[in-house]
DRENKE-903528 format. One record per residue (C-alpha): residue number from 1; residue in one letter; x, y, z. Coordinates in Angstrom, 2 decimals, always signed. Layout:
N
NUM / A / X / Y / Z
...
END
This chain:
472
1 / M / +43.22 / +30.60 / -115.12
2 / T / +44.41 / +29.74 / -111.81
3 / V / +42.45 / +28.30 / -108.64
4 / R / +41.97 / +30.64 / -106.26
5 / T / +40.21 / +29.80 / -103.28
6 / R / +39.31 / +30.67 / -99.85
7 / F / +38.22 / +30.96 / -96.08
8 / A / +36.44 / +33.77 / -94.66
9 / P / +35.22 / +32.65 / -91.04
10 / S / +34.34 / +35.85 / -88.98
11 / P / +35.93 / +35.69 / -85.85
12 / T / +32.80 / +35.83 / -83.34
13 / G / +33.74 / +32.46 / -81.39
14 / Y / +35.41 / +28.91 / -81.33
15 / L / +35.81 / +27.42 / -85.33
16 / H / +32.33 / +25.06 / -85.77
17 / V / +33.65 / +22.28 / -87.65
18 / G / +30.56 / +23.24 / -90.50
19 / G / +33.73 / +26.26 / -91.07
20 / V / +36.20 / +23.18 / -91.05
21 / R / +34.92 / +21.16 / -92.92
22 / T / +34.05 / +24.29 / -95.66
23 / A / +37.63 / +24.63 / -95.77
24 / L / +38.53 / +21.87 / -97.09
25 / F / +36.73 / +21.82 / -99.04
26 / C / +38.14 / +24.88 / -100.19
27 / W / +41.51 / +23.52 / -99.48
28 / L / +41.09 / +20.27 / -101.81
29 / Y / +39.67 / +22.21 / -104.13
30 / A / +42.42 / +24.45 / -104.48
31 / R / +45.06 / +21.62 / -104.22
32 / K / +43.83 / +19.51 / -106.65
33 / H / +44.02 / +21.95 / -109.29
34 / G / +47.67 / +23.23 / -108.63
35 / G / +45.89 / +26.54 / -107.47
36 / N / +46.41 / +29.06 / -103.84
37 / F / +43.92 / +28.93 / -100.44
38 / V / +43.07 / +32.39 / -98.46
39 / L / +42.62 / +32.89 / -95.15
40 / R / +40.50 / +35.67 / -94.67
41 / I / +39.56 / +37.02 / -91.11
42 / E / +35.99 / +39.06 / -91.62
43 / D / +36.31 / +40.84 / -88.55
44 / T / +34.59 / +44.25 / -89.41
45 / D / +32.08 / +43.55 / -86.36
46 / L / +34.19 / +45.37 / -84.03
47 / Q / +31.88 / +44.61 / -80.62
48 / R / +31.69 / +40.83 / -81.41
49 / S / +34.95 / +39.69 / -82.71
50 / T / +37.78 / +38.96 / -80.65
51 / A / +41.75 / +37.85 / -80.54
52 / E / +40.78 / +35.20 / -78.74
53 / S / +38.87 / +33.75 / -81.52
54 / V / +41.08 / +35.26 / -84.20
55 / N / +43.33 / +32.75 / -82.47
56 / A / +41.28 / +29.89 / -82.22
57 / I / +40.98 / +29.78 / -85.90
58 / L / +44.80 / +29.68 / -86.23
59 / E / +45.54 / +27.63 / -83.92
60 / G / +42.80 / +25.08 / -85.65
61 / M / +43.87 / +25.27 / -88.93
62 / T / +47.71 / +24.86 / -87.96
63 / W / +46.34 / +21.57 / -86.06
64 / L / +44.66 / +20.42 / -88.98
65 / G / +48.03 / +20.88 / -91.36
66 / L / +45.58 / +22.76 / -93.54
67 / E / +47.50 / +25.47 / -94.82
68 / Y / +46.92 / +28.56 / -96.31
69 / D / +49.14 / +29.76 / -99.55
70 / E / +48.03 / +34.06 / -98.47
71 / G / +46.90 / +35.64 / -95.16
72 / P / +45.59 / +35.58 / -93.08
73 / F / +43.84 / +39.27 / -94.53
74 / Y / +42.13 / +40.83 / -92.13
75 / Q / +38.97 / +43.20 / -92.81
76 / T / +39.74 / +45.49 / -90.22
77 / E / +43.21 / +47.03 / -92.13
78 / R / +41.40 / +47.48 / -95.36
79 / M / +39.62 / +49.45 / -94.49
80 / E / +40.43 / +52.82 / -96.21
81 / R / +40.36 / +50.13 / -99.52
82 / Y / +36.58 / +49.75 / -99.04
83 / R / +35.50 / +53.90 / -98.80
84 / A / +36.98 / +54.11 / -101.98
85 / V / +35.51 / +52.11 / -103.28
86 / I / +32.16 / +53.60 / -102.04
87 / Q / +33.27 / +56.44 / -102.99
88 / Q / +33.56 / +55.36 / -106.67
89 / L / +30.00 / +53.84 / -107.04
90 / L / +28.38 / +56.82 / -105.09
91 / E / +30.58 / +58.96 / -107.94
92 / E / +29.23 / +56.70 / -109.99
93 / D / +26.38 / +57.15 / -109.52
94 / K / +25.73 / +52.58 / -109.27
95 / A / +24.64 / +53.61 / -105.32
96 / Y / +23.19 / +56.00 / -102.74
97 / H / +22.64 / +57.69 / -99.53
98 / C / +19.50 / +56.99 / -97.58
99 / Y / +18.07 / +59.30 / -95.14
100 / C / +15.25 / +57.78 / -94.88
101 / S / +14.61 / +57.18 / -90.45
102 / K / +14.43 / +54.15 / -88.56
103 / E / +10.87 / +54.79 / -87.45
104 / E / +10.29 / +55.65 / -91.12
105 / L / +11.85 / +52.14 / -91.68
106 / E / +10.03 / +50.93 / -89.42
107 / T / +6.50 / +52.14 / -90.97
108 / M / +6.90 / +51.19 / -94.16
109 / R / +7.67 / +47.57 / -92.94
110 / A / +4.78 / +47.69 / -90.88
111 / E / +3.00 / +49.08 / -94.05
112 / Q / +4.34 / +46.04 / -95.95
113 / L / +3.64 / +43.40 / -94.05
114 / A / -0.08 / +44.57 / -94.13
115 / R / -0.66 / +44.41 / -97.32
116 / K / +0.90 / +40.76 / -97.09
117 / E / +4.26 / +42.08 / -99.67
118 / K / +7.34 / +41.08 / -98.75
119 / P / +9.25 / +43.58 / -96.29
120 / R / +12.49 / +45.90 / -98.72
121 / Y / +13.04 / +49.25 / -99.01
122 / D / +11.22 / +50.72 / -102.18
123 / G / +13.82 / +52.58 / -102.46
124 / R / +12.83 / +56.10 / -102.29
125 / C / +15.91 / +58.15 / -101.43
126 / R / +17.05 / +56.13 / -104.57
127 / S / +16.38 / +59.50 / -107.24
128 / R / +16.42 / +61.75 / -104.26
129 / K / +16.45 / +65.83 / -104.91
130 / G / +17.64 / +68.22 / -103.02
131 / P / +19.60 / +69.84 / -100.13
132 / A / +20.87 / +66.66 / -97.17
133 / P / +18.74 / +66.57 / -94.30
134 / A / +20.64 / +68.58 / -91.43
135 / G / +21.84 / +66.24 / -88.87
136 / V / +21.31 / +63.28 / -90.17
137 / A / +23.75 / +60.66 / -90.93
138 / P / +22.98 / +58.64 / -94.27
139 / V / +23.85 / +55.00 / -94.58
140 / V / +24.58 / +54.28 / -98.43
141 / R / +22.70 / +51.78 / -100.60
142 / F / +23.71 / +50.15 / -103.16
143 / K / +21.36 / +50.76 / -106.85
144 / N / +20.12 / +46.77 / -106.87
145 / P / +18.95 / +46.60 / -111.10
146 / V / +15.40 / +47.05 / -110.99
147 / S / +14.90 / +43.85 / -113.79
148 / G / +16.00 / +40.88 / -115.06
149 / S / +17.22 / +38.01 / -113.62
150 / V / +20.62 / +36.64 / -111.39
151 / V / +21.55 / +33.19 / -112.88
152 / V / +23.47 / +31.48 / -110.14
153 / D / +25.04 / +28.25 / -111.99
154 / D / +25.62 / +26.83 / -108.92
155 / L / +28.18 / +24.01 / -108.48
156 / I / +26.80 / +21.93 / -106.09
157 / K / +23.23 / +23.04 / -106.28
158 / G / +22.92 / +23.77 / -110.04
159 / R / +21.14 / +26.68 / -111.79
160 / V / +19.16 / +29.33 / -109.02
161 / V / +17.37 / +32.38 / -110.55
162 / F / +16.52 / +34.99 / -108.51
163 / N / +14.70 / +37.73 / -109.87
164 / N / +15.91 / +41.41 / -108.92
165 / A / +12.65 / +42.89 / -108.61
166 / E / +13.09 / +40.63 / -105.36
167 / L / +15.67 / +41.79 / -104.26
168 / D / +16.02 / +45.88 / -102.59
169 / D / +18.66 / +48.66 / -102.33
170 / L / +21.23 / +46.47 / -100.08
171 / I / +22.96 / +49.40 / -97.46
172 / I / +26.81 / +48.94 / -98.06
173 / A / +27.71 / +51.35 / -95.68
174 / R / +26.64 / +52.36 / -92.63
175 / S / +25.52 / +55.33 / -90.95
176 / D / +28.67 / +55.98 / -89.25
177 / G / +31.01 / +55.18 / -92.49
178 / S / +31.10 / +51.62 / -91.68
179 / P / +31.20 / +49.17 / -95.09
180 / T / +28.86 / +46.21 / -94.44
181 / Y / +29.18 / +42.16 / -94.71
182 / N / +28.27 / +41.69 / -98.37
183 / F / +30.47 / +44.53 / -99.35
184 / T / +33.79 / +44.20 / -98.21
185 / V / +33.03 / +40.19 / -99.25
186 / V / +33.09 / +41.47 / -103.06
187 / V / +35.56 / +43.87 / -102.99
188 / D / +37.98 / +40.90 / -100.97
189 / D / +36.56 / +38.76 / -103.30
190 / M / +37.79 / +40.69 / -106.40
191 / D / +40.95 / +42.18 / -104.97
192 / M / +41.75 / +38.31 / -104.11
193 / K / +40.52 / +37.14 / -107.57
194 / I / +39.04 / +34.34 / -105.91
195 / S / +37.26 / +32.12 / -108.80
196 / H / +35.83 / +30.09 / -106.71
197 / V / +33.67 / +30.69 / -103.98
198 / I / +33.15 / +27.88 / -101.54
199 / R / +30.59 / +28.09 / -98.52
200 / G / +27.15 / +27.19 / -96.71
201 / D / +24.37 / +27.61 / -98.42
202 / D / +22.63 / +29.36 / -96.00
203 / H / +24.74 / +32.35 / -98.00
204 / L / +23.02 / +31.65 / -101.30
205 / N / +20.37 / +34.00 / -100.72
206 / N / +23.11 / +36.89 / -100.64
207 / T / +25.33 / +35.51 / -104.00
208 / P / +23.24 / +37.19 / -106.29
209 / R / +23.44 / +41.18 / -103.96
210 / Q / +26.78 / +40.24 / -104.51
211 / I / +27.18 / +39.19 / -107.87
212 / N / +25.27 / +42.50 / -108.61
213 / I / +27.72 / +44.47 / -107.00
214 / L / +30.12 / +42.67 / -108.63
215 / T / +29.32 / +43.49 / -112.03
216 / A / +29.12 / +47.21 / -111.35
217 / L / +32.18 / +47.09 / -109.97
218 / G / +33.58 / +45.84 / -113.44
219 / A / +35.11 / +42.31 / -111.99
220 / T / +35.16 / +38.80 / -113.16
221 / L / +32.75 / +36.60 / -111.84
222 / P / +33.71 / +33.78 / -109.46
223 / R / +32.42 / +30.39 / -109.66
224 / Y / +29.59 / +29.70 / -106.41
225 / A / +29.18 / +26.60 / -104.82
226 / H / +27.34 / +26.08 / -101.57
227 / V / +27.70 / +23.75 / -99.64
228 / P / +24.86 / +22.17 / -97.45
229 / M / +24.37 / +22.15 / -93.45
230 / I / +25.91 / +19.91 / -91.01
231 / L / +23.05 / +18.61 / -88.95
232 / G / +22.58 / +16.39 / -85.94
233 / P / +22.05 / +12.81 / -85.79
234 / D / +17.99 / +14.27 / -85.23
235 / G / +18.32 / +16.06 / -88.00
236 / Q / +17.93 / +19.40 / -86.59
237 / R / +20.79 / +21.74 / -86.61
238 / L / +23.87 / +20.73 / -85.42
239 / S / +24.37 / +22.59 / -82.34
240 / K / +26.49 / +21.96 / -78.36
241 / R / +23.14 / +19.82 / -77.98
242 / H / +25.19 / +17.14 / -80.26
243 / G / +28.14 / +17.14 / -78.59
244 / A / +31.85 / +18.33 / -79.50
245 / V / +31.17 / +20.96 / -82.58
246 / S / +34.48 / +23.38 / -81.72
247 / T / +37.52 / +21.79 / -83.51
248 / M / +40.06 / +21.97 / -80.92
249 / Q / +37.21 / +20.73 / -78.54
250 / F / +38.44 / +17.46 / -80.54
251 / R / +41.53 / +18.12 / -80.07
252 / D / +41.03 / +18.13 / -76.30
253 / E / +39.17 / +15.05 / -76.30
254 / G / +41.89 / +12.88 / -78.09
255 / Y / +41.22 / +12.34 / -81.48
256 / L / +44.11 / +13.65 / -84.28
257 / P / +43.15 / +15.68 / -87.22
258 / E / +43.61 / +13.18 / -89.53
259 / A / +40.43 / +11.28 / -88.20
260 / L / +38.44 / +14.18 / -88.69
261 / L / +39.24 / +15.45 / -91.90
262 / N / +38.73 / +11.55 / -93.15
263 / Y / +35.16 / +11.97 / -91.30
264 / L / +34.71 / +15.34 / -92.27
265 / V / +35.18 / +15.31 / -95.88
266 / R / +32.62 / +12.15 / -96.20
267 / L / +29.59 / +14.64 / -94.30
268 / G / +28.08 / +15.05 / -97.94
269 / W / +31.05 / +13.51 / -100.48
270 / S / +31.91 / +9.93 / -101.24
271 / H / +34.14 / +8.31 / -103.62
272 / G / +32.32 / +4.91 / -103.69
273 / D / +32.00 / +2.91 / -100.64
274 / Q / +35.08 / +3.73 / -99.56
275 / E / +35.30 / +4.90 / -96.13
276 / I / +39.16 / +5.47 / -95.36
277 / F / +40.94 / +8.60 / -97.20
278 / S / +44.42 / +9.19 / -96.79
279 / I / +45.23 / +13.21 / -97.30
280 / D / +47.00 / +12.45 / -100.70
281 / E / +43.81 / +10.08 / -102.08
282 / M / +41.58 / +12.61 / -100.86
283 / I / +43.27 / +15.18 / -102.43
284 / E / +43.13 / +13.05 / -105.75
285 / L / +39.86 / +12.14 / -105.48
286 / F / +37.76 / +15.07 / -104.24
287 / D / +35.72 / +16.98 / -106.22
288 / I / +33.48 / +19.87 / -105.35
289 / T / +30.75 / +19.36 / -108.08
290 / D / +30.26 / +15.59 / -105.95
291 / V / +28.83 / +17.15 / -102.68
292 / Q / +25.54 / +15.93 / -102.19
293 / R / +22.76 / +18.52 / -102.08
294 / S / +20.82 / +17.62 / -98.97
295 / A / +22.46 / +17.72 / -96.01
296 / A / +24.30 / +15.65 / -94.09
297 / S / +24.57 / +14.29 / -90.37
298 / V / +26.69 / +14.10 / -87.78
299 / N / +27.84 / +10.28 / -86.58
300 / P / +30.16 / +10.39 / -83.64
301 / D / +29.96 / +5.91 / -83.54
302 / K / +31.96 / +6.85 / -87.21
303 / L / +33.85 / +9.08 / -85.59
304 / L / +35.00 / +7.06 / -83.01
305 / W / +36.49 / +4.43 / -85.63
306 / L / +38.19 / +6.13 / -87.89
307 / N / +40.02 / +7.59 / -84.62
308 / Q / +40.71 / +4.26 / -83.77
309 / H / +41.93 / +3.77 / -87.47
310 / Y / +44.60 / +6.24 / -87.47
311 / I / +45.95 / +5.80 / -84.11
312 / K / +47.07 / +2.17 / -85.07
313 / T / +47.87 / +3.03 / -88.03
314 / C / +49.67 / +6.58 / -88.08
315 / D / +53.17 / +6.88 / -87.63
316 / P / +53.86 / +5.73 / -83.89
317 / A / +56.13 / +9.71 / -83.46
318 / H / +53.46 / +11.21 / -85.15
319 / V / +50.47 / +9.19 / -82.69
320 / A / +52.98 / +10.41 / -80.15
321 / H / +53.79 / +14.06 / -80.96
322 / H / +49.47 / +14.29 / -80.76
323 / L / +50.06 / +12.26 / -77.22
324 / S / +52.00 / +14.70 / -75.69
325 / W / +49.98 / +16.60 / -75.51
326 / H / +47.37 / +15.38 / -73.43
327 / M / +50.10 / +14.00 / -71.26
328 / G / +50.64 / +17.60 / -70.61
329 / R / +47.32 / +18.29 / -69.59
330 / R / +47.79 / +15.19 / -67.20
331 / E / +50.63 / +17.09 / -65.73
332 / V / +53.52 / +13.92 / -66.89
333 / D / +56.91 / +14.69 / -68.08
334 / P / +56.89 / +12.18 / -71.29
335 / T / +61.42 / +12.96 / -71.05
336 / D / +60.81 / +12.12 / -67.42
337 / G / +60.53 / +7.70 / -68.52
338 / P / +60.48 / +5.43 / -71.94
339 / D / +60.16 / +6.64 / -75.49
340 / L / +57.05 / +8.38 / -76.18
341 / V / +56.97 / +6.51 / -79.63
342 / E / +57.73 / +3.28 / -77.96
343 / V / +54.21 / +3.75 / -75.73
344 / V / +52.50 / +4.26 / -78.84
345 / K / +53.96 / +1.07 / -79.94
346 / A / +52.38 / -0.66 / -77.33
347 / Q / +48.67 / +1.04 / -76.53
348 / R / +47.49 / +1.81 / -80.22
349 / E / +45.60 / -1.55 / -80.15
350 / R / +44.15 / -0.18 / -76.70
351 / A / +42.89 / +2.94 / -77.71
352 / K / +40.05 / +4.61 / -79.48
353 / T / +40.88 / +8.33 / -78.41
354 / L / +44.79 / +9.77 / -77.47
355 / V / +43.06 / +10.55 / -73.63
356 / E / +42.86 / +6.86 / -73.42
357 / M / +45.91 / +6.56 / -74.27
358 / A / +47.54 / +9.23 / -71.99
359 / E / +45.41 / +8.25 / -69.06
360 / N / +46.17 / +4.74 / -69.50
361 / S / +49.38 / +5.48 / -69.60
362 / A / +50.73 / +8.16 / -66.68
363 / I / +52.17 / +4.66 / -64.93
364 / F / +54.62 / +4.58 / -66.91
365 / Y / +55.84 / +8.27 / -66.02
366 / R / +54.72 / +8.91 / -62.58
367 / D / +53.89 / +6.29 / -59.78
368 / F / +49.75 / +5.49 / -58.78
369 / D / +48.22 / +6.38 / -55.68
370 / S / +46.22 / +3.19 / -55.15
371 / Y / +45.75 / -0.75 / -56.72
372 / N / +41.58 / -1.37 / -58.39
373 / E / +40.68 / -2.76 / -55.38
374 / K / +38.88 / -5.88 / -56.79
375 / D / +42.24 / -6.61 / -59.20
376 / A / +44.20 / -6.32 / -55.45
377 / A / +41.91 / -8.62 / -53.83
378 / K / +42.45 / -10.93 / -56.38
379 / H / +45.73 / -11.23 / -57.68
380 / L / +48.33 / -9.53 / -54.54
381 / K / +47.38 / -12.41 / -51.77
382 / P / +49.63 / -14.18 / -49.61
383 / E / +49.77 / -17.10 / -52.15
384 / N / +51.52 / -14.50 / -54.86
385 / A / +54.11 / -13.33 / -52.63
386 / E / +56.36 / -15.64 / -52.87
387 / L / +55.90 / -15.71 / -56.52
388 / L / +56.09 / -12.22 / -56.75
389 / R / +59.76 / -12.07 / -54.75
390 / G / +60.89 / -15.19 / -56.48
391 / L / +60.46 / -13.21 / -60.59
392 / R / +62.37 / -9.67 / -58.18
393 / E / +65.24 / -11.97 / -57.84
394 / R / +65.40 / -12.74 / -61.18
395 / L / +65.45 / -9.61 / -62.95
396 / V / +67.20 / -6.98 / -60.76
397 / V / +70.24 / -9.41 / -61.69
398 / L / +68.90 / -9.58 / -65.49
399 / P / +71.86 / -8.23 / -67.50
400 / D / +69.53 / -6.70 / -70.63
401 / W / +65.93 / -4.18 / -69.61
402 / T / +64.58 / -5.40 / -73.30
403 / A / +61.23 / -7.18 / -73.41
404 / E / +62.75 / -10.31 / -74.46
405 / A / +64.68 / -10.66 / -71.78
406 / V / +62.19 / -9.59 / -69.67
407 / H / +59.99 / -12.03 / -71.06
408 / E / +62.15 / -15.22 / -70.52
409 / V / +62.73 / -14.09 / -67.12
410 / I / +59.00 / -14.72 / -66.41
411 / N / +58.38 / -18.08 / -68.55
412 / Q / +61.40 / -19.23 / -66.56
413 / T / +59.46 / -17.98 / -62.78
414 / A / +56.33 / -19.73 / -64.59
415 / E / +58.28 / -22.83 / -64.80
416 / E / +59.81 / -22.77 / -61.86
417 / Y / +56.39 / -22.75 / -60.01
418 / G / +54.57 / -24.79 / -62.12
419 / L / +51.90 / -22.17 / -63.01
420 / K / +50.61 / -21.07 / -67.14
421 / L / +51.87 / -17.79 / -67.63
422 / G / +49.35 / -15.35 / -66.49
423 / K / +48.76 / -17.13 / -63.48
424 / V / +52.13 / -14.80 / -63.00
425 / A / +50.82 / -12.14 / -65.72
426 / Q / +48.36 / -11.32 / -63.85
427 / P / +49.65 / -10.45 / -60.26
428 / V / +53.12 / -8.84 / -61.81
429 / R / +51.01 / -6.62 / -63.79
430 / V / +48.67 / -5.46 / -61.09
431 / A / +51.63 / -4.60 / -58.86
432 / V / +53.63 / -2.86 / -61.11
433 / V / +50.08 / -1.02 / -62.59
434 / G / +47.38 / -1.09 / -60.20
435 / R / +44.93 / -2.72 / -61.99
436 / A / +44.99 / -5.98 / -64.24
437 / V / +44.84 / -4.73 / -67.41
438 / S / +48.27 / -3.45 / -69.62
439 / P / +50.26 / -4.13 / -72.49
440 / P / +51.69 / -7.67 / -72.64
441 / I / +53.61 / -7.99 / -69.36
442 / D / +56.79 / -8.56 / -70.51
443 / I / +56.56 / -5.11 / -73.27
444 / T / +54.85 / -3.29 / -69.99
445 / L / +57.77 / -4.00 / -67.50
446 / A / +60.45 / -2.96 / -70.42
447 / L / +58.82 / +0.75 / -70.35
448 / L / +58.56 / +1.04 / -66.70
449 / G / +62.74 / +0.06 / -66.81
450 / R / +64.25 / -2.33 / -63.67
451 / E / +63.75 / +0.58 / -61.47
452 / R / +60.57 / +1.90 / -61.24
453 / T / +59.56 / -1.84 / -61.84
454 / L / +61.48 / -3.17 / -58.24
455 / A / +60.07 / -0.37 / -56.41
456 / R / +56.54 / -1.87 / -57.73
457 / L / +57.29 / -5.18 / -56.87
458 / D / +58.11 / -3.91 / -53.73
459 / A / +55.60 / -1.82 / -52.87
460 / A / +53.01 / -4.93 / -54.01
461 / L / +54.87 / -7.46 / -51.40
462 / E / +54.52 / -4.26 / -48.22
463 / H / +50.41 / -3.85 / -48.90
464 / I / +50.80 / -8.18 / -49.20
465 / S / +52.31 / -8.31 / -45.72
466 / R / +50.14 / -5.41 / -44.35
467 / R / +47.17 / -7.17 / -45.83
468 / T / +47.88 / -10.55 / -44.63
469 / A / +49.04 / -9.04 / -40.88
470 / G / +45.18 / -7.10 / -40.88
471 / A / +44.15 / -10.16 / -41.70
472 / A / +45.73 / -12.15 / -38.81
END
């Protein structure tokens, strides 16, 4: 049997991290077993589905690197197929037209509640005879078995039994002829030969209904695995109040896709005490049957820790690729300055997010507007003016502008003035980046380049001169 999994989001909003975790589990299971991963867009809710949401799904999948083998398939492009299967069920007496009005259904529900019964359609149109009522557009209901049970051998939750007597006759086509969710899912899974349905456990109660329709159609039943939901740190269902829940919001906040995937795979799944997983390790080690049955809670600190790890250890070119997007958001052109890969190498030990790295790296590409007041007061003072001039004189004639050559010049300057290296580095650092924090000073100047370094030293000397004049 060829393993075929599917991720089937509805484009009615952003791509939620809970959905991404489900997609990741589907993707990993397909990759582990040499199968196919299908992307299906369930867009039959025409009032709520939007092109923007479709784009958010596709953008999120691309950013995460969850490549799909087939799709995206759109349910709105399969309406003829759904209508044909509905007609087939009607002709085989496995479905029927229901003419009950909204008022009639509400009365039925109220009477059942009054008797303390579970509200459900009582099947009154199931064996209806005679001509159809004039002017009434009927729905189509599936004839659910009235006896027996549906057994779901769930790969995560284990054996779950549903009594057919508890299931009413599901509407599979609305009065306007449009198919309903539970029906389109069945036809799609059947036609696309999905072997394993991995989805959130909020769909568990839909499963017996879908199995009964699949059985009526003579389809091969897939295996089901229902993944527990993700909770916030407070144990409540994850929502916007807990912070980022949209996939692309994590990108906007400076997380690498590898960090988010590593984080999500550990929400409800584990392999011993291992915390760091490469994609290849995830594929090799992941098994859907090892997913825990209880809900998992998010831990933002763990995600931040993972992100810092990946910033430090990923190929700098890969990090630079993602950093470039953040630089662009800050209207910084990475081509107007040092190689961004070299900037990543210089900054990766002191950044937890790409947002932090981008903010700290803008100084290599454009001038800053002002000095940090505290740092300038401490380091850009009159007694350091001669030091900065002496360093400038050495730098202006430096033949090779490299970190090694700059380091040697700074050492020579420190020796000339009888100072420790830090007493030279800090005034220079404030002069060229505007604050007392940057990568090592030799690397900082090497990245800035000769022209920017000399210009900023001149500006710092002018700042000291104005400050001195103002104090006089």
